C-alpha positions in Angstrom: -29.2 75.2 0.2 -32.9 75.3 1.1 -35.2 72.3 1.9 -38.8 72.0 2.7 -38.9 71.7 6.5 -42.6 70.5 6.6 -41.9 67.5 4.4 -41.3 64.1 6.0 -37.5 63.2 5.9 -38.2 59.6 5.1 -40.3 60.6 2.1 -37.9 63.2 0.8 -35.9 61.7 -2.1 -34.8 65.0 -3.8 -32.7 67.9 -2.7 -33.2 71.4 -4.2 -30.4 73.9 -4.8 -30.7 77.6 -5.5 -29.6 78.7 -8.8 -26.3 80.6 -9.1 -26.2 84.3 -9.8 -26.9 85.4 -13.3 -29.2 82.4 -14.1 -32.9 82.3 -14.3 -34.9 81.3 -11.2 -35.1 77.5 -11.8 -34.7 74.6 -9.4 -32.1 71.9 -10.1 -32.8 68.4 -8.6 -31.1 65.0 -8.5 -31.8 61.7 -6.6 -30.0 61.8 -3.3 -30.4 58.0 -2.4 -31.7 54.8 -3.8 -35.0 53.3 -2.8 -34.8 51.2 0.2 -35.4 47.5 -0.3 -38.7 46.1 0.7 -39.0 44.3 3.9 -38.3 40.5 3.3 -39.6 39.2 6.6 -42.5 37.4 4.8 -40.0 35.6 2.5 -37.9 34.4 5.4 -41.1 33.2 7.2 -42.1 31.2 4.1 -38.7 29.6 3.8 -38.7 28.7 7.5 -42.1 27.0 7.2 -41.0 25.0 4.2 -37.9 23.8 6.0 -39.9 22.9 9.1 -42.4 20.9 6.9 -39.6 19.0 5.3 -38.1 18.1 8.7 -41.5 17.0 10.1 -42.1 14.8 7.0 -38.6 13.3 7.2 -39.1 12.5 10.9 -42.5 10.9 10.2 -41.1 8.7 7.4 -38.2 7.6 9.7 -40.6 6.7 12.5 -42.8 4.8 10.1 -39.9 2.9 8.8 -38.7 1.9 12.3 -42.2 0.8 13.2 -42.6 -1.3 10.1 -39.2 -2.8 10.7 -40.0 -3.7 14.3 -43.3 -5.3 13.2 -41.6 -7.4 10.5 -39.0 -8.6 13.1 -41.8 -9.6 15.5 -43.6 -11.5 12.8 -40.5 -13.3 11.8 -39.7 -14.3 15.4 -43.3 -15.5 15.9 -43.1 -17.7 12.7 -39.8 -19.1 13.9 -41.2 -20.0 17.3 -44.3 -21.7 15.7 -42.1 -23.7 13.4 -39.9 -24.8 16.3 -43.0 -25.8 18.3 -44.3 -27.9 15.4 -41.1 -29.7 15.0 -40.9 -30.5 18.7 -44.4 -31.8 18.7 -43.8 -34.1 15.7 -40.7 -35.6 17.5 -42.6 -36.5 20.7 -43.6 -40.1 21.1 -41.0 -41.4 18.8 -38.4 -43.9 20.1 -35.5 -45.1 18.1 -33.8 -48.4 19.1 -30.9 -50.2 17.4 -29.9 -53.8 18.0 -26.8 -54.3 20.0 -23.9 -55.7 18.0 -22.8 -59.2 19.0 -19.0 -59.4 19.6 -17.2 -62.0 17.4 -14.0 -63.7 18.5 -11.5 -63.9 15.7 -9.5 -67.1 15.3 -5.8 -66.8 15.9 -3.7 -66.9 12.7 -1.3 -69.9 12.5 2.4 -69.1 13.1 4.8 -69.4 10.1 7.1 -72.4 10.1 10.7 -71.4 10.3 13.3 -73.4 8.3 15.6 -75.5 10.4 19.3 -75.0 9.4 22.3 -76.1 11.3 24.8 -73.9 9.4 25.5 -70.4 11.0 25.0 -67.3 8.9 28.1 -65.1 8.1 28.4 -61.6 9.5 27.4 -58.9 6.9 30.4 -56.7 5.8 30.5 -53.1 4.5 31.9 -52.4 1.1 32.1 -48.8 -0.3 29.4 -47.5 2.0 26.8 -50.2 1.2 25.8 -53.2 3.4 25.9 -56.6 1.8 25.1 -60.0 3.4 26.1 -63.5 2.2 22.9 -65.6 2.4 24.7 -68.7 1.4 22.7 -69.1 -1.8 24.4 -70.5 -4.9 25.5 -68.2 -7.8 26.5 -65.1 -5.6 30.0 -63.9 -5.3 31.4 -63.6 -1.7 32.2 -60.0 -0.5 35.8 -58.8 -0.8 38.0 -59.1 2.2 38.4 -55.8 4.2 41.6 -53.8 3.9 44.0 -54.2 6.8 44.0 -51.4 9.4 47.8 -51.1 9.4 49.5 -50.0 6.2 52.9 -51.1 5.1 55.9 -48.8 4.6 55.4 -48.5 0.9 51.8 -47.4 1.2 52.6 -45.0 4.0 55.1 -43.2 1.8 52.5 -42.5 -0.9 50.1 -40.6 1.4 50.3 -36.7 1.4 51.7 -35.0 4.4 50.2 -31.5 3.9 46.7 -30.0 3.4 47.7 -29.0 -0.1 48.7 -32.6 -0.9 45.3 -33.9 0.3 43.5 -31.3 -1.8 45.5 -32.3 -4.9 44.8 -36.0 -4.1 41.1 -35.4 -3.9 41.1 -33.1 -7.0 39.2 -30.4 -5.2 40.1 -26.8 -4.4 41.4 -26.0 -1.0 38.5 -23.7 -0.2 35.3 -22.7 -2.0 35.4 -19.0 -0.8 35.6 -16.6 -3.7 39.0 -14.9 -3.6 39.7 -11.2 -4.3 42.9 -9.3 -4.6 43.5 -5.9 -3.2 44.2 -3.0 -5.7 45.7 0.4 -5.2 43.4 3.4 -5.9 46.0 5.3 -7.8 46.2 9.1 -7.9 43.9 10.0 -5.0 43.8 13.7 -6.1 41.6 12.8 -9.1 39.0 10.6 -7.6 35.9 10.7 -5.4 35.6 7.2 -4.0 32.4 5.2 -3.8 30.5 5.8 -0.6 31.2 9.5 -0.4 28.4 12.0 0.1 27.9 15.2 -1.9 25.5 17.8 -0.4 22.8 19.1 -2.7 19.8 21.5 -2.4 16.7 20.8 -4.3 15.8 23.3 -7.0 12.4 22.0 -8.2 9.4 20.7 -6.2 8.7 17.0 -6.3 5.2 15.6 -6.8 4.8 11.8 -6.9 1.6 11.8 -9.0 3.6 12.3 -12.2 7.2 10.9 -12.7 9.7 13.3 -14.1 13.0 15.1 -13.9 14.5 17.1 -11.1 17.6 19.1 -10.4 19.6 20.3 -7.4 22.6 22.7 -6.8 25.7 21.8 -4.9 26.1 24.4 -2.1 29.8 23.9 -1.2 33.1 22.8 -2.7 33.8 19.1 -3.1 37.4 17.9 -2.9 39.3 14.8 -3.9 39.8 11.7 -1.9 43.0 13.1 -0.3 41.5 16.5 0.2 44.1 18.3 -1.9 42.3 19.1 -5.1 39.0 20.8 -5.9 37.0 18.6 -8.2 33.4 19.9 -8.0 33.1 23.6 -7.4 30.3 25.3 -5.4 27.3 26.1 -7.7 27.6 22.9 -9.8 24.3 21.4 -10.9 23.1 17.8 -10.6 20.3 16.3 -12.8 18.2 13.3 -11.8 14.8 11.7 -12.2 12.1 10.2 -10.0 9.6 7.6 -11.2 8.5 5.7 -8.2 4.7 5.6 -7.5 3.8 5.6 -3.8 1.8 2.7 -2.3 -0.4 2.9 0.7 1.8 3.4 3.7 4.9 4.8 1.9 6.5 8.0 3.2 9.4 8.4 0.9 10.1 8.6 -2.9 13.2 7.4 -4.7 15.4 9.8 -6.7 18.3 8.8 -8.9 20.9 11.4 -9.8 22.2 10.8 -13.3 24.9 13.4 -13.9 26.7 16.4 -12.5 27.6 19.5 -14.5 30.4 21.5 -13.0 30.9 25.3 -13.2 34.0 24.6 -15.3 32.0 23.0 -18.1 32.8 19.4 -17.3 30.1 16.7 -17.1 30.4 13.4 -15.3 27.8 10.5 -15.0 27.2 9.6 -11.3 24.1 7.2 -11.4 23.8 7.5 -7.6 20.7 7.6 -5.4 19.5 10.5 -3.2 19.5 10.4 0.6 18.5 12.8 3.3 20.8 14.6 5.7 21.3 11.5 7.9 21.8 9.0 5.0 18.3 7.5 4.8 17.6 6.4 1.2 14.9 8.4 -0.6 13.4 11.8 -0.2 10.7 12.6 2.4 8.1 15.3 2.4 4.4 16.0 3.0 2.2 13.0 2.3 -1.5 13.5 1.3 -3.5 10.3 1.8 -6.7 11.6 0.3 -8.8 10.4 3.2 -11.7 12.8 2.3 -12.1 11.4 -1.2 -11.7 7.8 -0.1 -14.0 7.8 2.9 -16.5 10.3 1.4 -17.1 8.1 -1.6 -17.6 5.0 0.7 -20.1 6.8 2.9 -22.0 8.2 -0.1 -22.3 4.8 -1.8 -23.4 3.2 1.4 -26.2 5.8 1.8 -27.3 5.2 -1.9 -27.3 1.4 -1.4 -29.4 1.7 1.8 -31.9 4.1 0.0 -32.2 1.8 -3.0 -32.8 -1.3 -0.8 -35.4 0.5 1.3 -37.2 1.7 -1.8 -37.2 -1.8 -3.4 -38.5 -3.4 -0.2 -41.4 -0.9 0.0 -42.3 -1.4 -3.7 -42.0 -5.2 -3.9 -43.8 -6.0 -0.6 -46.4 -8.7 -1.2 -45.7 -9.3 -4.9 -43.5 -12.2 -6.1 -42.9 -10.8 -9.6 -42.0 -7.3 -8.3 -39.8 -8.9 -5.7 -37.7 -10.8 -8.3 -37.4 -7.6 -10.3 -36.5 -5.6 -7.2 -33.8 -8.1 -6.2 -32.2 -7.9 -9.7 -32.2 -4.1 -9.6 -30.7 -4.1 -6.1 -28.0 -6.5 -7.1 -27.0 -4.5 -10.1 -26.9 -1.3 -8.1 -24.7 -3.0 -5.5 -22.3 -4.2 -8.3 -22.1 -0.7 -9.8 -21.5 0.8 -6.3 -18.7 -1.7 -5.6 -16.9 -0.9 -8.9 -17.1 2.8 -8.1 -15.9 2.2 -4.6 -12.9 0.1 -5.8 -11.8 3.0 -8.0 -12.1 5.6 -5.3 -10.9 3.6 -2.2 -7.6 2.7 -3.9 -6.4 6.3 -4.5 -2.7 6.3 -4.0 -1.1 8.8 -1.6 0.7 11.9 -3.0 4.1 13.0 -1.7 5.4 16.6 -2.2 8.9 17.7 -1.4 9.4 21.4 -1.4 12.2 23.4 -3.1 15.2 24.1 -0.9 15.2 20.7 0.8 18.7 19.7 1.7 19.6 16.3 0.2 22.8 14.2 -0.3 24.1 12.4 -3.3 25.4 9.0 -2.2 28.2 8.2 -4.6 27.6 4.7 -6.0 30.9 4.3 -7.9 34.3 5.9 -8.1 34.3 9.2 -9.9 37.5 9.9 -11.8 38.4 13.4 -13.0 41.3 12.9 -15.5 41.5 16.5 -16.8 
């Protein structure tokens, strides 16, 4: 390979090769590298100057806004002080006097004349829980005589001598507590009693945004109540559903297992809830509260509201008609912002439970396996 040594290396863009033997004396050329990009220092400088100008303009507008705000506050305080001074001057020299009330002495009321009777009043008697008094007026029946405290032999024999007798006499039950009788379970080798726990491993991932179905696999054998008979073999499958929507502050989602399908081909309805490994109702997992969407929307709407208020205040300064129009526009923008904020601030949290989570089926009723 031969090159021109006197040529500048930066300007050389082609490489020449000697022709092979048996070929005419010609030079074969090809581009060895692409053209280098032009220097973009000037473009960077222009972009920097534009950004700097925007920053300076923004700082100037902010300073102007603060100065205008301080001036308006000073004028408002000055007007308030002038109004207070005018009110104080108008009140000076005025004296208010009210006549003193003359006390009046009330005449004593005459005492009622009591009737003079020589006959003594009878003592009031109680009859069937109510108080009655004989006033001595004509046309009223006298109260019945009280029963004697001591009963005769005939009346004593009629009284009951046991609690059951008193209950029958009063026509009331002996006790109001609801009674239940004990019952024998039966063949304990064919039943899984209520309150038992069946282990289960979650097969599908749960997401609380959309209610749906789920399933789990039973990782170990489940025996009868007396432990002598295998009722649910290892590898059996449970089907359930979850439909609870999380509220703010919730950390768990409810799952209801509907049925179990055994490896032998038997199906049994369980209708039992899901718990975690320690028996807590519901299924826990990772909870996403969507703080970014909720707080971000609130901050954005607040900035928009402040910008609209500032623009309206600048445009309507010194004009009554424009001020009314500006107030209406600002009120409408605030109402629209509040509606958008209500829809974004109330985003409900999302719970996700991963596959492979170890759960328990809390048996809610006795499960009988007849065959």
